[in-house]
N, C-alpha and C positions, 0 to 999 in steps of 0.2 A: 216387624213391618213398620215402616215409617208412618207416623200419623200426621196428617196435615194440621197446620195451625190456622185457626180462623181469626180474622182481624175485625171485620165490620160488615154490616149489611151493605150490599152493592149500591152505588149511587152514580149518577151522571151517565156519560155516554160510554159506548163501546168502541174500541179500536181493535180490529182483528190482528192477532199475532199468534205465533206458535209458542206453546208451553208443553212441558212434559211432567207427568206425575207418575210415581212408582206405586202401584197397588200390589201389596203382598209379593214384592220382589219382581213384579212384571211391569216393564216400562210401557205405559199407554200414552202414545202421542196424541195430544188433543189440540185442535186448531180452535182458538177461541178468542173472544173479545171480551175482556172484562165487561160484564153485561149489567145493566140496571135491572131493577126488580122485575120488569117485564121486558122480554126481548122486543124492541121496537123503537128504541130511541138511540140515537147516536151513530157513530161511524162504524160501518161494517166494511166489509171489503167485497172466471167463469170459463173452457177446459178442453180438454180433448173431448170432442163430441158435443160441445155446447152448441145449441142452435143460436143463430144470430141474424139480426136484420139491421143492416147498416143505414144510418140516417144521413140526411143531406146536410148542407151547410157549407160554410166557407172553410175548406180544408187545405192545409199546406201539404207539401211533400215530406215534411218531417214526420217520421214514424217512431214508434216506441220499440226499444230493444232492452234486453236484460242489462241491468245496472243503471238505467235511466231513472231519474227522479221525476215522477209525474203527479199531476193533480187531476182528480177524477170526480165529476159530479155523478151521483148515482141514486137510484131508487130501488129498494129491494122489496119484492112482493112474494107472497105465497102463490101457489098455483090457482087459488080461488080469487086472486086479485087484491086481497087485503095487503096493505103496506105494513111491513114489520120494521123497516129502517130506511132512512134516507139522509143524504148530506144536507146540511143547512144552506140556505141561500147565501152566497158569497163566501162559503167556507167549504170548498171541495176537499175531498180526502186526498192526502199527500202520502206517498210511499215510494220506496225504491223497488223497482221491478226485479223479481227473481231473488230478493233478499230474504224470503221466508216470512215477511211481515204480514202477508195476507193469506186467506184461504187459497188453496192452489188453483181452483177453477177461476177465481177472480183474477189472480195473478197472471195466469196463462192467457186470459181473454184480452188483456190490453196489449199483448205483444203484437206488433205490426199495425196497431191503430195509429191513425194520423191525428194531428192537432185538429180539434173541433169535430172529429168523427164521433158518431153515436152508434150504439148497437144494443140489442137486447139479447141476453144470454139466459139459458136455463141450465141450472146446476143440479145434478143428482147428488145425494148425500155424500158419496165417496169423493166428490170434488168440492164439497162444502165443509160441513161439520161432522161428517162421518155418520155411521149407524149408531143406534142406541144399543148399548152393551150392558149385560148383567155385571160384568167385571167392574163397572163404574158405580155400582151400588155398594157402599162401604159403611160398616158400623164403626162409629167413632165415639170414644169415651166422652161423657158429658163435660168433664173438666176441660176439654179442648174447645168447648163452645165459648163465645164471647160473653163475659160476665155481665155486660151492660145491655144484653139483648134477651128479650123473652122468647126463647126458642120453642116453637111449637111445630106441629106437622104443617108443612106449607111454607115455613120461614125460608126466605132466600138469603144466602150469605155469600161471602167471597173469601177465598183462602188467601194466605200471605203470598201465594204465587200468582194471584190475580185470576183464579179460576172461580167462575160463578157456579154455585151449587144450591140444591134445594133439599130441605129436610122432608123425608117421606114416611118415616116411622120412628118410634122411640119407645124405650122402656125405662126402668128405674135407673139404669146405669149408663146407657148408651143411646146414641142417636144415629139412625140410618140416613145416610146422605147420598143423594143422587149427583154424581159428578159428570153425568152426561151433559153436554152443552144444551141449552134450551132449544137450539135449532138442529140438534142431532136428529137424523132420520128424516129430515125435511127436504123436499125438492124446492129450490129457490129460484126466483126469476129476478134478474137485475137489468135495469136500463142504465147504460153507461155513456158518459161523454167525457172525452179527454180534453181538458181545458188548458193544460200546460205541460210541456215536455222540456226537461233539462237534461241534455245528453251527458252520459257518463264521461268523465275525463280519464285518460289512460295514465 
């Protein structure tokens, strides 16, 4: 079974993108954003069945299609209203629609939106970071841990593939690592505003 290589504790922001990790010969597709030590800073990225409320404003007739490059201002909240992530003022999230760079619910939500349109969407785990799974709890040899980090239960690290993980148990020889994304199993609410659309060229 391939063992992940750990490079460093996570720092900075998160940008959602797709990665794959093979656990014991089983490919587990994980949608993630290299995340900082607490999910809540940085760039994140809403679906079939997402609820939405369109905002007002000066909208053009230009709308978003697959392949377009867009810039989106967003705020991400849990269902209790607490903010876990948001774009910085003057720095909207930029991505290519339909290119697999974002969690699928967020990607689908911007389709058909017009310039300066706003909406609120609610994503179930299957359209965001997926469910929490036992298959993502893996024992890793201690020698695979970064030598310059004091690894204890609760330590947050990042693999060489950009996957944020958490140490949840350890013994004399191994460390049990939770590869579930910090937002796995969560219902997420996003407020979106499309602030730029660059149409795809054929």
